[in-house]
N, C-alpha and C positions, 0 to 999 in steps of 0.2 A: 214898470217895464215888463215885469213877468205877466202882469194882467193883460197887457196889450198882446203879448205873444200867445197867451191862452185864447184870447178872442180871435186872433188871426188863424190859429190852428182849428178852432171850432168852426169858423166860417168856411175854411177850405174843405174840411170833412163834409160839411153840409152840401157844398157844391158838388163834390165827387159823388155823393149819395144821389143827388138829383140827376147827374149824368148817367149813373148806373141805372137808375130807375127808368130814365128815358130810353136807354138802349134796351132794357128789358121789355119796356112797353112796346117799342117798335118791333122787337123780336116776336112778342106775343101777337101782334097784329100782322105778322108776316112781312114786316117792312125792315127786317134786320139787314145790315150792310155786310156783304161778304166780299171784301176788297181783294182783287187778284194779286198774287205775288209772283215775282220772277222765277221761272223754272217750273211753275205749276202746269199741269195738264188739265184742261177743263173741257166740258162738252158744250159746244155752242151751236147756234142755228144761223144759217146763212140768211142775212137780211137783204143784201143786194150784191150783184155781180156787175162790175164795170171794167172797161179796159184799164189794166194796171193795178186794180185793187179789188178786194172782197171785204164787205162789211159783215161782221159776225156778232150776234148778240149772245152774251154769256150770262144773262140773268142780272138781277138788281137794276134793271132798266139801264144797263150800260152796254155799249158796243165797242168792239175792237176792230182793228184794221189789219188786213194781210196785204202788204204792199212792198215795193222795192225788191230787194234780194229775196225775201221770203216768198214773194209772189212768183218770181222767176224760177225758183226751185221746183215749183209744181210741174210735173211732167205734162205735156200737152194733152195726152189721152186722158189723164186724171182730171185736168181742168175742164175738159169737154163734158165730163160726166157730172159735174157739180150743178146743183139746182138751188134756186131760192126756196127757203123753208127746210132744206136738208140739214140734218144734224151731223156735225163733224167734230172730231177732237182737235183742239188747238193748244199750242204751247205758248205760254206767256213769256214773250221776249223782254219787253219793257212795260212795266205797269203804267207809266205816264212819261211821254217824251216832252220836249220843250214846248210843244203845241198843246199839251194836255191829252194827247191821244194814247190809247192802249194798243201796243204793237203786238200782234199775234203771228204764229207760224203754224201752218197746216202740216208741212213736211216734217218739221221737228217733232211734232206730236206723234206722227206715225213712227218716226225713228225711235222715239223714247219707248213706245210700246214694244218695238222690236228688240231694243236693248234689254228690257225686262224679260221678254220671252227667252232671249239668249241666256240670260243669267239662270233662269229656271231650268233650261235644257242642260246647261253645264253642271248645275248642282245635282240634278237627278240622273245625269249621264245617259240621257235619252238621245237617240239618233234622229236625224231628219234627212230628207232627200232634197237636194238643191240642184241647180242647173249651172253648168260651167259657162260663164259669160265672157271670159277673157284670160289673159296670162301676162306674166312679165318674166324677167330673168330668173326669179326665185321660185316661181310656182304658178298656181291657178287662182283665178278670181271667181267667186261664187255669190249669187244673190241670196240674201236671207231677209225675206219680207222687204222692208224698205232700206235695208243695209247691204253693204258690200263686204263680204268676208274674204279671207285669204287662206289658201292651202299651200304651205311650203312643200317643195318637191320631196323633202325627206319624210313628209307625212302622207305621201301617196302610198297606196298599197304596192307590195312587191310585184304582183302580177301586172299592174298597170305600168310600173317603171320598166319592167322587163320587155314590154311591148313597144316602149318608146325608143326611137332611134334618132340620130342626128346630133350635130354639135352646136346647134343654135336653138333658142327658144321656139322660133317659128317652126322648125322641123320637128321638134319634140311635142309641142302642145297644140299646134294649129288644128289638127284633126279632132281634138277633144271638145272644141267649142260646141255648145248645144247639147252635150251629153248630160244625162242625169247622174248624180253621184251621191252615195250615202255617207253621211259625215257625223262626227261628234264635235261639239263645241269644246275647245280646250283652253281658250283664253278670251275674257271679256274685259275691255278697258274703255269705258265710255268717254272718259276725259281725253284720252289719247286717240279715241276712235279706232281701237284695235280689236278686231274680231277674227280669231284664228280657229281654223277647223283641222280635223285629222280624219283621213279616210282609213289609215292604218289602224287607228284605235277602234273605229267603227266595225271593222271586219275582224277584230280581235287578233291582230298579228303582234306577237311579242318580239322583243329584240332578238332573242335566241332563235326563234322560228324563222325570222327573216334572214338572219345570218346563215342558218343551215341551208335555206333555199338559195341564197346567193352563192355560197361555197360550192354547191352542187353544180352550178353553171360556170364556175371559174376554172381556168387552166393556167398553170405556170407559163409565163411568157406573154400572157394577154396584156394589152395596153388599153387602159381605160381613163376616162376623165372623172375626177372626183372633186369634192370640196373639203377644204381643211376645217375640221370641227373643233380641234383643240391642240394646244402645244404643251409639251412636257420637256424636262431637261434632257431626256433620252431620245426624243423624236417627236413626230407629228402624226396625229390621227386624221385619216382621210376617209370620208364617207363615199363609198362606191356602191351604187344601186341599193342603198339602204343599210348596208353593213359597213362598219368601221374597220379599216386596215391600218397597220402601223408602218410608217416610214422611219426607220431607225436613223439616228443622227448621222451615222456613217454613210447612209444611202441618200442623203439630201443633196450633197454636192461633192464634186471631186476635190475641191479645196477643203482644207480643214476649217471647220467652224465650231464655235464653242456652244452655241445654243440655236435651236431651230428658228427662233425669232430673228436671227441675223439674216435669214433668207426668205422666210415665209410669214404669213399672217392669217389669222382666223378668218374664214369666209372666202379665202382665195381659191380660185379654181385652178387645178393642176392636172397634168397628165402623169400617170403612174404606171409602172410595170410590175406585174405580179411575180415575185421571186420565190415565195414559199406559201404553202397552204397546210395547215394542221387542222384536220376535220374534227379530231377528238377535242382539242382545246379551243376550237373555233377561232384560230389565229390566222390572220392574213398578212403576210409580209410583202411590203411594197417598196419600190425604189423609184426615185426621181432622177438620180444621177445617171443611171444606166440608159436613159433615153437621150443623154447628151454625149458628145464626143469626149473621149478620155484624153486630156492633154498630156498625161504621164507617158502614154505610149509614144508620143512624138518626142518627148524629152529624152527617152532612153534608147532611141532608135540606133544610136551609134555605140551602145554599150554591149559587151559580150561577156559571158562567163569565162574566166581565165585572164581577162584583160587587166593590164596594169594601169592604175589611174592615180592622179595626184589629188589629194583631198586635205581638208583642214578639220582637225578634231574640234567638235563643237560642244560635246557634253560627255561627262563620265558618269557611269552608274555602276552598281555592284556587279551587274551581269555583262558589262561591256562598255564600249565607247561608240558614240555617234560621230560620223564624219560627213562633212558636206562636200559633195562632188561638184555640184553647180549651185546656182542660186535657188533652183527649184528641187534638186534631188539630194537626198540624204540617205546614207546607208549605216548599217550597224556592224561593228567589229565585236563579235562575241568574245568573252574573256578567254575562251579556249583557243581563239585564233590570234591572240596578241603575241604570245611567246611560246617557244618550245618548252620552256621551263615553267613549272607551276608558279602561279602568282595569285595572291589573295585579292588584289584589287587592281583595276586597269591603271590607276595613278602611279603604280610602281614603274610603269614603262612609258605611259603617255600623259600629256598634259593638255588642257583646253587651250586652243589656239595654235597647237603644233601643226606644221605641215608634214605630211607623210605620204610615202608611196605605198599604195595598197593594191591588193589583187581582188578582183570581183570573183566570188565563189558561188554566188546564188542570185538569181533574179526571179522574183515571184510576181507574175503579171497581175493576178487577181487581187492580191493583198497589197500591191505596190511596195514590196519590200526588197531591199538589196542587201545581200550578205557580203561582207568584206573580210579580208584577212591580211594581217601584217606578217605573220610567221611564214606564210607561203609565198612571199615575194620572190625568194630565191629557190622555189621548189623546182626539182628536176622534172616533175610531171608536166610542167608548162613550158619546158625549155624550147620545144619546137615552135610553140605558139609565139614565144618571145622572140625567137630568131626570125620568124616570118614578119612579125611586127616591125622589128628592126630593119629588115630588108626593105620593107615598104617605105619606112621613113627615109632610108638612104637611097631611094630610087634615083633621085636627081643629083646625086653626088658621085665623086670618083671612087668612093669606097665600095668594094664588092664584098658580099657576104657569102660564105660557103658553109656547108654543114659540118666542117671539121674544126672550124675555129670562129672566134668572134673578133672581127677586126676593129681597130681604132685608128684614128688619123696619126697618133703619135707612134704607134707600133705597127708597121706594115706586116703583111702576112709573110711568115718565114717560109723559105723553100727547103724541102726535105728531099735529099737525093735518094734514088733507088739504088741499093747496093747489090741486089741480086734478084733473080726471079723468085727465089724462096721468100725474100722479104716482101715481094709484091703479093704473093699468095697469102702469107701470114697477115699482112696488112689488110688484105681484102676480107679474110675470115674474121679478123678482129673488128673490122668496121661493121660487118653484118651482125655480129653478136653484141656489140657495145650498145648502150642506150643512146637515144637521140640527143646526146649532149656532147659537145666537143670538149676535149681536155684543155686545161689552161696552157698558154704558150710556154710557160716556164717548164712544164712537164715534158712538152714535146722537144724542147731544145736540150734538156739534160738527160733524156732517156737514150741509152746507147742501143744501137741496132743489135739484132740477134747474132749476126756474124761476128761483130766486134767482141761480144761477150764470150762467144765460143772460142775465138782466136786467143783471147787472153787466158782462158782456162787451159787450153792446150799448151800454151807456152809455159805455164807454171808446172804442169805435170810432166812434160817431156824432159829426159835426161840431158844434161849439158854435154855437148860434143865439141871437141876441139877441131876446127876446120881451118885449113890453110886459107890465108887471106885471098890468094889468087883464085880459090875455088868458091868464093862466096856466092857467085851467080848461079852455081849449080849445086847447091848444098844438098838438095834432096837426092840427086843422081849419084853423088860421090859417097853416100852413106854406106858402110860395109854391110853386106847381107849376113845375118846371123843364122847359123845352122845348128841343129842339135848335135851333141857330141857323138852320138852313135852312128850318124850317117857317114858313108864313105865320101871322100872328096870327089869333086867333079873331075872330068877327063883332063882338062887343062892343068888343074892343080896337081894331078898324078904325074904328068909328064915333067912338070917343073921339078918335082921331087926326085924323079929318076935321074935327071941330068945332074942334080947335085950329088 
């Protein structure tokens, strides 16, 4: 058994040696076979040209065919220049199809050489001059030998972008077709057929230098169109004319959002308003929401400082309590506005879910903040406003409101009689000096008039005089006139004395 295996192995080695010797012999005689492989680029000679196909000899007495799609890819002007016997590069597409033919491509061979050249240019960071042949929404299209490359709008030089105007690709790029442009190769991906160029890199424009140039031409209040380049938790970065500006989270929408991704996405084109410029730090502040109508202004149109409102306590914090006025509007009661007495925490007075009557003490239009107060609900400073508000509410009722009292349906307005002209003058003077708040009804009813108090005081101080009952009606006229003891009696009194 072992002997048979040995014989078999010896025989196989002998045959391999003969084949190797034969290949070596053919190679020595110039008859070695160089079989083509898929993806190789070879130099061939045009053997024949006919409608729909080109026969190309590539050595070793073998010919390949350029036909079908590979034939149609040849530009008409290039095809017209081809001649029999001309050497051309060819790309091996299929070494042998089901008919035994070698399928070649002339265009792919030219492209492969262009890819290699692009790789060399990118590696050595050399520039080249191309011609703008078209455009799309994102930038310009440029010819590179047999390839088509792309220049993103962000990779155009600042000076070129500054000269472009219009809100559509046609308006921005149409006039650039046919112009020459100096470029750097910044990306080569043959498998994905991606060839990306940069004019900005070729003219040595750094990010900082571009931003400086952009900032010099910007003004606060300008409205520009930009493209979102990235999103962060605190906002979105938008490229405007080659420089990035920040749209803070609070400037994206009038509604409260938790993350910029709730409203925006990378690559999206947006209109922005410039709201701040810091040349030293090279910061550009942008806003999207300021270009939209603010719904908050409509929601608070009926609210005024000093107005009493009904609200529901929604949340308690160390510094105060939040109260909801409507489904869209919420205000803050600072801890100092909850009680006249010192409290350590709002929960000592308020609880979540409580309904409360509050007074608006502050409305901040820009920051959308409303300040509320609980302790100022009964404040005298707003008495006149409350009175006018009450009068407006009771316009269509039978209840009348005056500046001296606050009417209710259960307690009609009391009538106060005028006791004397002095009372009227005193009352008038008191009204002018008193604050714009009417005294409670109980005080008006129980306060005696000035004449009444004076009369009571006189009655207490006057001496008691016995007066006959018949003379009660003329008490004051019957009172004896008192004279000093040293004065002589009057004439009538002297006569009476003489008669006696």
